[in-house]
N, C-alpha and C positions, 0 to 999 in steps of 0.2 A: 502493501500501499502506500502511494507516495504520501510526500508531509501533506501535501493540499488536501489531499482526501481525508486523510486523518485528523484534520484539525476541520474540516467538515465535519465530521463524520461527529467528532467532538460534539462541535455549537449544537450538531441537531437532536445530541441526545437531550445536551443541558438546557435547550429550548423546552424540549419536549416533556421534561422534568420541573420545567418552572411553572408552566403551561396545567398542568394537572398538580404542583402542589396546595395542598390543602394551607386555602382563603388565614392568617389571623383575624380575628375578632376588632370589629369597630364598630364607628358611630356611620352613616353612610356618605360617601364619599359624589360629590362632583365631579365627575373626569378635567383633569385637567387641557384647556385645548391651546391651540400653536398656530402655526399656519408654516407652511412653507416659504423659503426668503427667495430663496433662487427656482425654477424649474429643475428636476430629475429628464435628464433629456436622455437618457441612456438603457437600458436594461440590465447592461453587465454593474449600474454604478454603483460603488461601497458605500457613498455617503450621504447625507441631505444637509441640508442647511435651511435651519429653523427662525424663524425671528424671533423664539423665546426657549432655553434650556430649561427654562421651570420645571422641576419633577422627574426629570430625567436622566437618570442613572446607568450605567452602562452592566450589563447584567441582569436584570431585575425590573428592566422597564420596556414597553412594546409602542411604535408610534402606527398608532391608524390612519393613513390614507383616506379620507374619506372624495373619492373621484373617483370615476370609473366602477370599475367594479370592485373598487375597495383593495389596497395592498396594508397588511400586516408587517410589518420591520421588526426587527431585532436589533436592541442597540448591545453594540459591543463594546463603541468606547464615545467618550465625550470628551472634547475639547472648544472649548467655550460654545459654540454653536453651529461649531462641526460636527455631527451625529455618523461615524460609525455602524452600518446594519449588515442584518443580514435579508435580503429580500425574499417576496414571498414567502415569509415565512409559516408555519404552519396549516399548511391546505389553504389558505389565502389564495387569492385572485396574484398568479406571475408575475415575476416584475417586468413592473409596464412603466411607462414614461407621465411624469404627473407635472402639474403647471406652478407657477410661481404662484402663494396667495391659495394654494388647496388647505382648505381643513385638514388640522390632523388633530388628533386627541391621541393627550400620552397617558399610560394605563398599565398595572403588573399585570404579567400577563395573564394571570388567573380571573382579570377580568373578563377575559374574553370569552365570550360560548359560540358555539358551534351550529346553534340553531337559534331562532328569534322565537325569545319567552311570548306567549298566548296568552286569551282570559284576563281571568281576576287576579286585582295584585294592590302588595300595598307597599305605597315610598317608604315607611323608614321599615323594616324590614329588606331591604337592597342595597348590600355592599357596597354595588359604584354602578349611579346613572349617568350618562344614558348606559344600554345595555349593548352593546359590538356583537353580532353575530357574523362570520366569516361566509362569503360563499365558498362552496369549495364546487369544482368541476366544470368553474364553468362559470355561479349561479352570481348574480348578485349577489355585497353585504349589505347587512339592514344593521339602521339605528332604532333601535324602542325606549321609549318613554311612558313608564312608571305612570298615566295623566286622569284624573278622576276615577282610578279603581280600577282601572282596565288598560292594562297594554296597549301601545301605537306605536303602530309600527312602519319606517319608511326604508326608502333605498335608499344608499349610500351616495347611491349618485346625485341623488338632490341636495346635498347638504350645502353645495357651491352656488344658488339660486342665484340669478343674477340681480332679482327684481332689487330697489333698493328700498322703498317701504310700501307699508297697507294701513289701510286708513279701517277702522274699526268705530266707529258706520264712515262709510263714506259721503263726508260732509255737504260736496255740488260745491258748484261756484258760485253761485248767488248764497247758499246756507251760510258758507265759511265763513261770510262777519255779517249776514242779519239771526243767524240761527240764534234762540231763547236771546232775546231783543239785547241788553247789554254782557250778556255771563250771570253767570251765576257768583255770588260774592260768599266766598264759605266757613264753616264754621270752622277754630283750630283741636278742637274734639270730635269733627267725624273725619274717617277717610272714604273719601265716592269714587265706589268701584262700576265697573260697565263691562257687558260682557265681550266677549274678545274672540272668534268662529273662525281657527286658524286656519285656511283651507290645503298649506301647501309647507313643510318641512324649512323652518330657517335657523339662520342664527343671529341672534338676537341681538342688538347692541343693551338696546332700552328703549322705553317707552317714550313719546311724546304728545302732551298734551296740548288740548286750544283751546288759548287765550279768550280771553273777551277783550271789553275797550278798555279795558284797566289790567297795568303789569308792574313792572317792581314794583319793592323794599318786600314783600313777601317771600319766604323761600317755600319750595316746593319736593315732592318726594314722591316717583314713581314704585309700585309696588305689581310685581307680578305672579297671580296665584294658580293654580291648576283649575281644574272644574267641581271639585271638591274640596277646596279654599287650604291648601295646601300652598306654602311658601317657597315661592322658586326662585324666587331672583327681584332685589332692587336697587335701586341708588340708592346714591350715599346719602348714611343717616344725618350729615350736616345739613344737608337741604340746597339745590340750587334754585339764588334769587328769579324772582319768575318774569320773563326776556318780555318784547315787545308785542303793546297790544295785535291782537289777531291775527297770532303766529304761533305754531305749535314750537312748541316748547321741549328743547330736547332735555331726556334728564336718563346719561349714557349710568347703565346697570355700573354696582361694583368690579362685576366681570359679565365678558358675554355669554348666553345662555341658548342650549339648540332646542329651537323650540321643532318637537313632530306634527307634524298634521296629515289628516285632518283631526281637529282636535278643539276644544272648551277651552278656556283660561280666561279669569279676569283679570284687569289692567284697572287699577288704585290709585289713586293721589292722596298723597296728605300736606297739609299746609302749616306754619306756624303763622300764619296773619291774615285779618279780613279785610283787606284792601283789594288787592289784587279778583278778579272774575277769570272764573272758565266757564267756556260754552258745553252746555248739558242736551244732553236728550231731555225734549220732551213730548206729553202727550199729544197725540196725530202726530208727530213728523219724528219719523224712525223711534218708536215707539214695542216695537217686536220684538227689544233685546231686553235682558231680563239689567237690575240694576240697582246700585243698596248704598245709600250711608251710613255705614257703619260706627258708630256712635262709643263713646266711651273711649277717646283714642287720648296720646299722648305725641306729640310730635318727636319723632326720631327713634318713636318705640317700635317695630316695626314684629304685627304680628303671626307670631308661625302658623297659627291657622284664623280663619275664618266662618259661618256661618255665610255660603257664596245666596245672593239671592235667589228668588224660583218665579220671580213677576216681576210688573217695569215700573218704578219708582220718578215721577215725574220730576225733574232738574237736579236727579244728586249723580246720574252716569255721563261720565266728562268723553267726551269727543275724545279718541287714542291716533295716534301713529304707531306700529309696529317700524323700526329700521333698522 
């Protein structure tokens, strides 16, 4: 056996052991994300360059490149943001080319599944989310999340969707500045929530609320919940000062969150003041969505769970933009 074949065999054994090792007991972890900082132009290339190497450790992590059929890379070495890898690991898509900017998930090997989960689920029982299942024999890999007590599964190839923003709901050209008159004055002890019907998976940076005719001074926080009221993501708890009147105020999450679709979510807004106004869904104008004002709030304290709305209530659900 040549040295090359010997080392390749050793690497394969180590990878198999790592993939089937019993994971340590710990709380639920959302997988770390990064992106490719440079295109992978060759199927024989044994390194990739990433935008951030946070969480990437030699011999104990894998990288899932979420484009095409999805390729799993076993990490052999870390030199800054240059990562030495074994391509097409554990029966995933064979080594292929990848575009610069492709989404990459960082995971321990045992977090990678061999088939997509189905049926009911409980988020708190999951060690890692989302669940990445490798496609074998030329099949597409998938990315699944436990949303509203059910597994929602999306093809990995849709993870780098090119659309930039999605409106929930679409306000229209006239309603953009005319809906809900001047907007609604908020209460600092209420969190304002609107149903988000997400039709396509998207790696989300944050939520943007449509402001009324008064901006400035107050600070806002965006919060994302699943269909049963489990906290998924939020913007900085210090808040962001309300922006220009009659524009969408962008509130970046503390880290990006991968939304699988189609699925229902809820976008919520906290405020620390009563000056800035926000345009809300009102009766007879897009009142087919469920909305709710969650009372008893303290600004900057994000509830881990909420009781989600089951009916429409006028002037308590903001117009949102997912971006």
